[in-house]
N, C-alpha and C positions, 0 to 999 in steps of 0.2 A: 112800900109794903111792910107792915109790921110782922115780926116773927110770930110763929105760933107758940103757944104754951101748952103744957100738958093738960091744963084745965080746959082750954079752948078745944083741944083735940077730943077730950072726953065728952064735952057738951055739944060737939058738932054733930047734930042729928038731922038738920034740915038738908035735903038734897042740894048739892052744889059743889064748888071747888074752893078750897081754902089754901092759900099760898103761904109757904114758909120762907120763900126767897131762894134765889139761885136755882130756880127750876123745880124745886120740890113742892109737890102738891098733895093735899089730902082730898081724895075724891069720895064724896058721900052720895050714894044712890038711894039709900033708905036708912032707917034707924039702925038696922043690923048689918048693912052692907057698906063697909068703908075700906078704902085701900089707899096705899101710897104709890105715887108715880113720880118719876123724874123726867122732866121734859128737857131734851137736849137738841142741839143742831149738829148733824154729821153729814159732811159732803153736801152742804147746802139744803139738806132736808131735815124736817122736824121729826123727832122720834120720841115716843112716850115709852119709858121703861118701867115696868111694874116692879115694886120693891116689897110687895107682900101686903097682907091684910093688916089693918090697923088694930084688929083684935089680937094679933100675934106680935106685931112689931110696934114698939113704942116710938115716941118722937125722937129721942136721942139716937136710938138704933137706926131709925130711918135716915136721920142726918148723916150718920156714919156711913151707911150703905150708899147714900147719894154721893158723898165725897169720894168713896172708893170707885164708884162708877165714873166720876169725872176724871180721876187720875188715870184710869184705864183708857178712857177715850183720848186723853192727851198723849198717851204713849202710842196711840194708833191701834190699840186692841179693840176687839168687838166683844164686849162682855155678854151681850145677849146671845150671840152665836156660841160663845164658849159655854154659856149656861145650858143652851139647848144640847150642845155636844155632850156635856157631862151627864145629861139625862138619857142619852142613847146607850142601849145595851149592845156592846160590840160582841159579835159571835166569834167562835173559833174558826180557823181555816176549814176544818172538817164540816162544821155546820154551814158555813158560807158556801162551800162546794156543793153540798147537798141541796141547798136552796137554789143555786144556779142550775143544777141538773134538773130539779123539779120544774123550774120555770121555763127552761129552754127546751126540754124534752119534747113537748108537743109540736115544736117547729122542726124537729129532725125527722126526715123521712126514713132514714135507715135505723132500724131497731138495734142492729149489731153495733153501730156507732154509738148509740145512746148507752148501751151496756158497757162498752169499752171505755167511754168517756170517764165514767166514775170509777170503774175498776182500775184503770191505770193510775189514777190519783191515790186510790186506796193502797195500791202496791208500792208506789214510788214517792209519793208526796206526804201522805198522812203520817208515816212513821216519824218524820222529822218536823213537819209543819202543822200537822193535824190539830194538836192541842193548844196552839198559840193563837191568841186573838189576832184577827186579820190586820188590825192597826199597828201591831208590833212586828209584823213580818217585814224584814228589810232585804236589801240586795244580797248581802253576804249569806243570809240564811237560804235564799232561793238558789244562789250559785252553788253552795255546798250540797244542797239536795240534788241538783242536776249533775254535779261533777262525778258522783259515784256511778252514773250510768251513761254519761255523755259519750264515751268512747266505746263502751262494751255493747250497748244497744242503741246506736245513734238515732235511728228512725223513731223508736219509742220515746227516747229522751226529748226529741224535738216536739213530739206531740204533748208530752207532759209539760214542757216549757210553755207551750201555747195555752194549755188548759189552766196552768197556774196563773198565767197572765190574765185569762178570762175571769177567774175567781177574784183576783185582786182589783181588776177594773170594775167588776160588778160591785165589789165592796165599796169602792170609791163613789160610784154612782148612788149607792144606798146611804152614803154619809158615814160609813164605818171607817173609812181611811181618808187621810188628808190628800193623798196623791194617788195617781194611777200606777200601774205596775211598771217598774223601771227595767223592762225586759231587754231593751237594747244594751244598756249598761251591763246587765247580767251576762248576756251572750258574749260581749267582748271580754268578759272575765273568764271565759271557758276556752279550753284548747280547741284548735281547728280540727273538725272531724274529717276523717278520710273520705274522699269522694267515692260514692257508690256507683258502680257501672250499671247504667240503665240499658237494658236490652230491649230493642224495638221488636215488636211482634213481626214475625216474618212468615212468608209462604214457603212450605217445603219445596226444595229445589225441583223435585220431580214434577211439580204442578205448575211451574212457571210457564212452560210452552202453552199449556191450556189457557192460562190467564191472558197471555199476549194474543193468542188466536181468537179469544172471545172476551174482549174487555167490556166492562160496563159501559153503558151509554154515556158519552161525553163529547164535547166539542173537539173538532179535529186537532186544533193546536194543543189542547190538553192531552189528547190521546198520543200524539206524536212526541210530546215532551216526556210523557211517562215511559213510552217505549225507548226513547233515547236514553233516559236515566238507567233503564234496565240493561241496555246494550253497553253503556259506558261505565256502569257501576259507580256513578258519581252520586254525590249528595244532592238533595233537592235544590238547595240554594245555589250550588255550583252550576247546575243546568239552567235554572230559571233566570239567573243573572248573566248567562253567557252572552257575549257580544261578538258581532261578526269579525272584527279584526283578530280575535283569538283563534279563528278557524283557518287552517291551511288545507284546502281540499286537494291541492296538488301533492303535498307531502302526506296527506291523510292523517293529520295530527291536529288535535285541539289543545292549545296551551292555556291552562287556567292560571292566572297570576297569583302570586303568593298572598296578596291581600284578601283573596276570596277563599283561600284554603284554610282548613282547620289547623293544620300544622305550620301555617305561614311559610310554606315552601312551594315554589312553582311546580305544577304537575302537568306532564304531557300525557294526553290520552290518545292512544291509537284508535283511529276511526275505521270500523269495519264497513263493508259495502252498504249494509242496510242503514247504518248511522249516517252515511254520506247521502243516501237517498232521502232521508228525513230532512237533512239540512237543505238539500236542493228544493224540497217541497216547501220548507219554511221561507226560503228566499222568494218563492212564488207568492206566498201568502202575506209577506211583510207589507205593512201600510206606511211605515216611517221611511223617509228618504235619508235619515241620518246615517252616515257611513259607520258611526260608532254605535249604532242602535243594537237593541236586544234581539237575539235570535228567536226566542219564544215570547212574542208580544202578548200582553193581556188585552182586555177589552178596550182600555184607554190607549190611544195611539201614543207610541213612544214609551210605554210603560211595560215592565215585565209581568209575567204571570205571577199571581199571588200564591203563597204556600197553600192556602185553603183550596185553590182551584184544582190542585192535584190530590188533596186529601179527601174532599167531599165525595167524589165519585165512588171511592172505596167504602166510605161510610154509608152512602145511600144504598149500595149493593149488599150491605151487612157483611162485609168481608173483614175479618178480625186481624188484619195485618196492615202495616204501614208502608209508605213509599220507601222510607229508609231501610225497611226490613229486607228489601231485595238485595242489599249488600250482603246480608247474612245468608240469603239463599245462594248467592254466588259463591261465598266462602265455603259453604257446606258442599256445594257441587264440586268445587276444586278438590276438597278433601276426600269425598266419597266416590266421585265418578271419574276422576282423572289422577294422573301422577304428577300434577303441578307441584314444584318445590314450594315450600312454605314462603320463602322470601319473595318469590315471583307473585304468588297469590296476594301477599300483603302489599306488594308494590302496586298491583292492580287497584287496590283499594286506597292507595296513597297513605297507608299507615306508616308511621315513623318507627324505625327499628328501636326497640326499647333497650337493647344491649349496647352500651356505649362503646365497647371494644369492637363489636361487630359493625356498628354504625361508622366507626372511624375508618374501617377498611373498605366500606361500601362506597365506591366512587361512581356508580352508574345507576340509572333508574330502570335498566333492563327493558328499554322500550321495545325492541324487536321480539324479545321473549314474551313480553306482555301482549304484543300484537298477535302472536300465535295463539296464546291462551284466549284472548278476547274473540278471536275468529272462531275458535272451537266453541266458546260460549254462545256466540251469535248463531252458529249452526244448530246447537242444541235448542236454543230458544225458538228458532224458526221451524225446526224439524220435528219437534214434539217427541224426542227420544224417550221422554219420561212417561209417567202415567197420565193419560189424557182424560181430563174431566171437563164437562161443560161448566159455564159460570154458575148456572143454577144449582148444579150438583155440588160445585165447590163451596158455594155459600152455605148449603145445607150441611156439608161435611164439617164446616168450622163453626156452625151455630152453637 
């Protein structure tokens, strides 16, 4: 194929393709519409790359542009993608956040959340990131933005972190950034936040007898497991996963192994008469013949009750307290209705003594003293010494 000349290019008015060699072509579609293309092979596929109109780009300029393209391709670059990227107008972080908010807002059910989403970024992210193009925001910039609030307002800081990540990920999806948000790396660069104590909603201790006397409708095994939890003041998982070898009816003690305790220490639970009655009834109801089997079996033979089996009856009855919350009810009862020493009440709950000196001198689990307290608690629960409310009135009271 002979090379093109400037004259041939000028006189090429008949529609068709005119080759210059090495993949450079002059494409004529009409007397006034002529353009340069470079035909290349990349990853086994043919691509035609436009080099501009022949009215604006001369032959020598087209050859130079074609050679530049070939060099870029040999380096592994994608000149077409780079050219497209250069044409993209990259917004600032502020504008990108507003775009995210506008686009996502219709899908949010909570109007308060929608308002807080943007206002939190306005308060804590825009002052440092707002005026920067989203493609220039890197990990250190985000980390430094979060560091100023990470320990002082930790919950808000976590929300701001998540929202910054959403804006950067959205920007990546729109082609404004080369990468998604490096939030995992950023989080590792921040100090560890102090753990926040989560308080489980609880039933006032005065109303526990009414609850036990008039429980929501549920299967017998679930009802007995829930009552057993209340009487023993154990955690849901400790009761649900209780096995028969752990129970000594003669000694009236249930020994929970350290592997199932939150504090990783064995816990002896004194069993009051009603708790023993429940265990005997569960022995009658058991379907598994495994001597190591679970005390409170679920629907599947040989399997324990699920956590949701205990939770759902309270939800269905619209009662705004949790199974775990009965531990708080017991603790409040100890403080307000009895003269139980603090260390005995805490031992009933299997709480670890936080004072290291005090813990060093504590060599007993106060089993017999705890038995007396648990017996008094069982009498209260069964006798309704507190304010008696029916379940329907109780649900209405907490609605």
